[in-house]
C-alpha positions in Angstrom: 0.0 0.0 0.0 2.8 2.4 0.8 4.1 2.0 -2.8 0.7 2.9 -4.1 0.6 6.0 -2.0 4.0 7.1 -3.3 2.9 6.4 -6.9 -0.3 8.5 -6.3 1.8 11.3 -4.8 4.2 11.2 -7.8 1.4 11.6 -10.3 0.2 14.7 -8.4 3.7 16.3 -8.4 4.7 16.1 -12.1 3.4 15.1 -15.5 6.2 12.8 -16.7 5.7 9.1 -16.9 6.5 7.2 -13.7 8.1 3.7 -13.4 7.8 1.3 -10.5 9.3 -1.9 -9.4 10.1 -3.8 -6.3 13.7 -4.7 -5.2 14.5 -6.6 -2.1 11.1 -5.9 -0.6 11.4 -2.1 -1.4 8.9 -0.5 -3.7 10.7 2.0 -5.8 8.9 4.8 -7.9 11.1 6.7 -10.3 11.1 8.9 -13.4 13.5 9.1 -16.3 15.8 12.2 -16.4 16.1 14.2 -19.6 18.3 12.7 -22.3 21.1 15.2 -21.8 21.3 14.5 -18.1 21.3 10.7 -18.8 24.1 11.2 -21.3 26.1 13.1 -18.8 25.8 10.4 -16.2 26.8 7.8 -18.8 29.9 9.9 -19.7 30.9 10.0 -16.0 30.5 6.3 -15.7 32.6 5.8 -18.8 35.4 8.0 -17.4 35.3 6.6 -13.9 38.4 4.6 -12.9 37.2 2.7 -9.8 34.3 0.8 -8.5 33.9 3.4 -5.7 33.5 6.2 -8.2 30.9 4.3 -10.1 29.0 3.6 -6.9 28.9 7.3 -6.2 27.5 8.0 -9.7 24.9 5.3 -9.3 23.8 6.7 -5.9 23.6 10.2 -7.4 21.5 8.9 -10.3 19.3 7.1 -7.8 18.7 10.2 -5.7 17.8 12.2 -8.8 15.2 9.9 -10.3 13.4 8.3 -7.4 10.2 9.9 -6.0 10.6 8.8 -2.4 12.3 11.4 -0.2 13.2 8.9 2.5 15.0 6.7 0.0 16.7 9.6 -1.6 18.1 10.8 1.8 19.2 7.3 2.8 20.5 6.0 -0.5 23.9 5.3 1.0 22.3 3.1 3.7 20.4 0.7 1.5 21.9 -2.2 -0.3 24.5 -1.1 -2.8 22.9 -3.2 -5.5 19.6 -1.3 -5.5 20.9 2.2 -6.6 23.1 0.5 -9.2 20.2 -1.6 -10.5 17.9 1.5 -10.8 20.7 3.6 -12.4 21.4 0.9 -15.0 17.7 0.5 -15.7 17.4 4.3 -16.2 20.2 4.2 -18.8 18.5 1.3 -20.5 15.1 3.0 -20.6 16.9 6.1 -21.9 18.4 4.2 -24.8 21.9 4.4 -23.4 22.6 0.9 -22.0 26.4 0.4 -22.6 26.0 -3.4 -22.1 23.5 -4.1 -24.9 22.5 -3.1 -28.4 20.4 0.0 -28.0 19.2 -0.2 -31.6 17.0 -3.2 -30.7 15.5 -1.5 -27.8 14.9 1.7 -29.8 13.2 -0.3 -32.6 10.9 -2.0 -30.1 10.1 1.3 -28.5 9.4 2.9 -31.9 7.0 0.0 -32.9 5.2 0.4 -29.5 4.6 4.1 -30.0 3.7 3.6 -33.6 0.9 1.3 -32.5 -0.3 3.9 -30.0 -0.2 6.8 -32.5 -3.5 5.8 -34.2 -5.7 6.3 -31.2 -8.2 9.2 -31.1 -6.3 11.2 -28.5 -3.1 11.2 -30.5 -5.0 12.3 -33.6 -6.6 15.2 -31.8 -3.2 16.2 -30.3 -1.5 16.1 -33.7 -4.4 18.2 -35.3 -4.3 20.8 -32.5 -0.5 21.2 -32.7 -0.6 21.5 -36.5 -3.2 24.4 -36.3 -2.3 26.2 -33.1 1.5 26.7 -32.8 1.2 27.6 -29.1 0.3 24.1 -28.1 2.7 21.2 -27.6 2.0 17.6 -26.9 3.2 18.1 -23.3 0.9 21.1 -22.7 -2.1 19.2 -24.2 -1.5 16.4 -21.7 -2.4 18.9 -19.0 -5.9 19.4 -20.4 -8.7 17.2 -19.3 -10.5 15.2 -21.9 -13.4 17.6 -22.3 -11.1 20.6 -23.0 -9.0 18.5 -25.3 -12.0 17.6 -27.5 -13.2 21.2 -27.4 -9.9 22.5 -28.6 -9.7 19.9 -31.2 -13.1 21.0 -32.6 -11.8 24.5 -33.0 -8.7 23.3 -34.9 -11.0 21.1 -37.1 -13.2 24.1 -37.8 -10.2 26.1 -39.0 -9.1 23.3 -41.3 -12.6 23.1 -42.8 -12.9 26.9 -43.3 -9.5 27.0 -45.0 -10.6 24.2 -47.4 -7.8 21.9 -46.1 -10.5 19.4 -45.1 -13.7 18.7 -46.9 -15.5 17.1 -43.9 -14.9 16.6 -40.2 -13.1 13.7 -38.6 -15.1 10.6 -37.8 -14.1 8.3 -34.9 -16.8 5.7 -35.6 -16.1 2.4 -37.0 -16.7 2.6 -40.8 -19.8 0.8 -41.7 -19.5 -2.0 -44.2 -21.0 -1.1 -47.6 -24.4 -2.7 -47.9 -24.8 -4.8 -51.0 -27.8 -4.0 -53.2 -30.4 -6.7 -52.9 -30.3 -9.2 -55.7 -33.3 -9.2 -58.0 -33.7 -11.8 -60.7 -36.1 -9.6 -62.6 -33.5 -6.9 -62.9 -31.0 -9.3 -64.4 -33.5 -10.7 -66.9 -34.5 -7.1 -67.8 -30.9 -6.2 -68.5 -30.3 -9.3 -70.5 -33.5 -8.8 -72.5 -32.5 -5.3 -73.4 -29.1 -6.4 -74.5 -30.5 -9.2 -76.6 -33.0 -6.8 -78.1 -30.3 -4.5 -79.2 -28.2 -7.3 -80.5 -31.1 -8.9 -82.3 -32.1 -5.7 -84.0 -28.5 -5.4 -85.3 -28.5 -9.0 -86.4 -31.7 -9.3 -88.4 -29.9 -8.8 -91.7 -27.6 -11.8 -91.0 -29.5 -15.1 -90.5 -26.2 -16.8 -89.5 -26.3 -15.0 -86.1 -29.9 -16.2 -85.2 -28.6 -19.5 -84.0 -26.1 -17.7 -81.8 -28.8 -15.4 -80.4 -30.9 -18.4 -79.4 -28.0 -20.0 -77.7 -27.3 -16.8 -75.8 -30.9 -16.6 -74.7 -30.9 -20.2 -73.4 -27.7 -19.5 -71.4 -29.3 -16.3 -70.0 -32.3 -18.2 -68.9 -30.2 -20.9 -67.2 -28.2 -18.3 -65.5 -31.3 -16.5 -64.2 -32.7 -19.7 -62.9 -29.5 -20.5 -61.2 -29.1 -17.1 -59.6 -32.7 -17.2 -58.4 -32.1 -20.6 -56.8 -29.0 -19.3 -55.0 -30.9 -16.2 -53.8 -33.7 -18.3 -52.4 -31.1 -20.5 -50.6 -29.7 -17.3 -49.0 -33.1 -16.3 -47.8 -33.8 -19.7 -46.3 -30.6 -19.6 -44.1 
């Protein structure tokens, strides 16, 4: 429960994503530092000459990222492996893990965020930012959902008025196109009209009459077959 309370407090304090895990019975809530800060810590680790220096760097990273004041103030009193584990995890989540291929992690992260980019909130945020330059994705995260939708509608209206869009966005599932009901009489009517035109053009050539009769018989058989299939569909 104490970990949950700390997580709730962390959400109230800042807007960045929080991470949580349990190590040696201790629930740890932390946030990622900015990329530049993470790179600076990695540079210090790379330049360090002893295990004691690296331990100091791990403890400094630990104090910076965790959300628990008590842990931050007593980082040097807890097991040495905990600050080191959190620090290394921070570097990994920041795409700076020196012990692995960060390209694989980055590709996985890109695919994850790509899959999330198609939801309605992301679409609204992209639209708002493209119309109103004063907004950023981070600032839009501070709005509640009602205000986000309201702001999105204003952006959509501007796009419509400028002729950039012909119609508003739709977030409903597209309905499947309804097939026109099959009618045997329509097919017979079309065939009859085609044969009538063909017959009129063929009266002067008796050799085509036999071919016309054959086409008519085929059309009749096709109509009967289609009607039978149609009745089977109705009976299901």
